[in-house]
C-alpha positions in Angstrom: 17.1 -7.6 1.9 14.7 -5.9 4.2 12.2 -8.6 4.3 12.1 -11.2 7.0 9.7 -13.2 4.9 10.4 -13.5 1.2 7.5 -11.8 -0.6 5.4 -14.5 -2.3 3.2 -12.7 -4.7 0.6 -15.5 -4.9 0.3 -15.7 -1.1 0.1 -12.0 -0.7 -2.8 -11.9 -3.4 -4.7 -14.6 -1.6 -4.4 -12.7 1.7 -6.2 -9.8 0.0 -9.3 -11.9 -0.7 -12.4 -10.7 1.2 -10.8 -7.4 2.3 -10.9 -3.9 1.3 -7.8 -4.6 -0.8 -9.7 -7.1 -3.0 -12.6 -4.6 -3.2 -10.3 -1.9 -4.5 -8.9 -4.2 -7.1 -5.2 -4.1 -5.8 -2.8 -6.4 -7.4 0.9 -6.9 -6.6 2.9 -5.7 -9.5 6.6 -6.4 -8.4 9.0 -6.2 -5.6 12.6 -5.8 -4.8 15.0 -6.0 -1.8 13.3 -3.1 0.0 10.3 -2.1 -2.2 6.9 -3.3 -3.3 4.6 -2.0 -6.2 0.9 -2.5 -6.5 -1.7 -1.6 -9.2 -5.1 -0.2 -8.6 -7.7 0.4 -11.3 -9.6 3.8 -11.4 -13.0 2.6 -11.9 -16.4 2.5 -10.3 -14.8 1.3 -7.0 -12.2 4.0 -6.7 -13.6 7.2 -8.4 -15.5 10.2 -6.9 -18.6 11.4 -8.3 -16.7 13.7 -10.8 -15.1 10.7 -12.6 -11.6 11.0 -11.1 -9.7 9.0 -8.6 -11.0 9.5 -5.1 -8.3 10.7 -2.6 -9.6 8.3 -0.1 -8.8 5.4 -2.5 -5.2 6.6 -2.9 -4.9 6.7 1.0 -6.4 3.2 1.3 -3.9 2.0 -1.3 -0.9 3.6 0.7 -2.0 2.2 4.1 -2.6 -1.2 2.7 0.6 -1.3 0.8 2.4 -0.3 4.0 0.6 -2.8 6.2 1.6 -5.6 3.7 5.2 -4.5 3.8 5.3 -4.3 7.5 3.9 -7.9 7.8 6.8 -9.0 5.8 9.2 -7.5 8.4 7.7 -9.0 11.5 9.4 -12.0 12.8 6.4 -13.8 14.4 2.8 -13.2 13.1 1.3 -15.2 15.9 2.4 -12.7 18.5 2.7 -9.4 16.8 0.7 -7.6 14.1 1.2 -4.3 12.2 -1.3 -1.4 12.7 -1.3 1.9 11.1 -1.2 4.9 13.5 -0.6 7.9 11.2 -1.0 8.6 7.5 -0.6 11.7 5.4 -1.1 12.2 1.8 -0.6 15.0 -0.7 -2.9 14.6 -3.8 -1.0 16.2 -6.8 -2.8 15.2 -9.9 -6.2 13.8 -11.1 -6.5 10.4 -12.8 -9.7 9.9 -14.9 -12.0 6.9 -14.8 -10.8 4.0 -17.0 -7.1 4.2 -16.1 -4.9 2.8 -13.4 -2.3 3.9 -10.7 0.8 2.2 -9.5 1.8 2.6 -5.8 5.4 2.0 -4.9 6.4 1.7 -1.3 10.0 2.2 0.1 11.2 2.4 3.7 12.1 5.4 5.6 12.8 3.7 8.8 12.0 0.0 9.8 12.5 -0.8 13.5 11.4 -3.4 15.9 8.2 -1.5 16.9 7.8 1.2 14.4 8.0 1.3 10.6 7.7 4.5 8.5 7.1 4.1 4.8 7.1 6.4 1.8 4.4 5.6 -0.9 4.5 7.2 -4.2 1.4 6.7 -6.4 1.8 7.3 -10.1 -0.3 7.4 -13.3 0.3 5.3 -16.4 2.5 8.1 -17.8 4.7 7.8 -14.5 3.6 11.2 -13.2 3.4 11.5 -9.5 -0.3 11.5 -8.5 0.0 11.2 -4.7 2.8 11.1 -2.1 2.1 9.5 1.3 4.0 8.7 4.4 2.7 6.0 6.7 3.6 5.2 10.2 3.0 1.6 11.4 3.3 0.3 15.0 4.1 -3.3 15.6 1.8 -4.3 18.5 1.4 -7.6 20.4 -1.6 -9.6 19.6 -4.4 -10.2 22.3 
């Protein structure tokens, strides 16, 4: 198992309260030994003026998911924290208002100070909507 801290869905959901993740309506769907999936609604919080999923919402989902995963890979949260340093995203398909997307994260490399994640975002028909790569640095807390 990749995680140094066993994923606790209820605890992770509580950690989203009062953050962008809660505002976007992210919910943990499932997890495995080295992957996590979250669900995000396509609604008034996540659409662009044309009534389709906003690319920025997809990027926010990807970075949020990577940060959650990296937090599960840190030994001591009192001394270190994950911070995103680079993200890219290719938006491949539109998703209309009223649907949802599922983002699934898997590791590319998880080291002591750098984590690189792959995030695939799919629509309800399991079609790839967005693919993203995120680099996280593990930094000492001030």
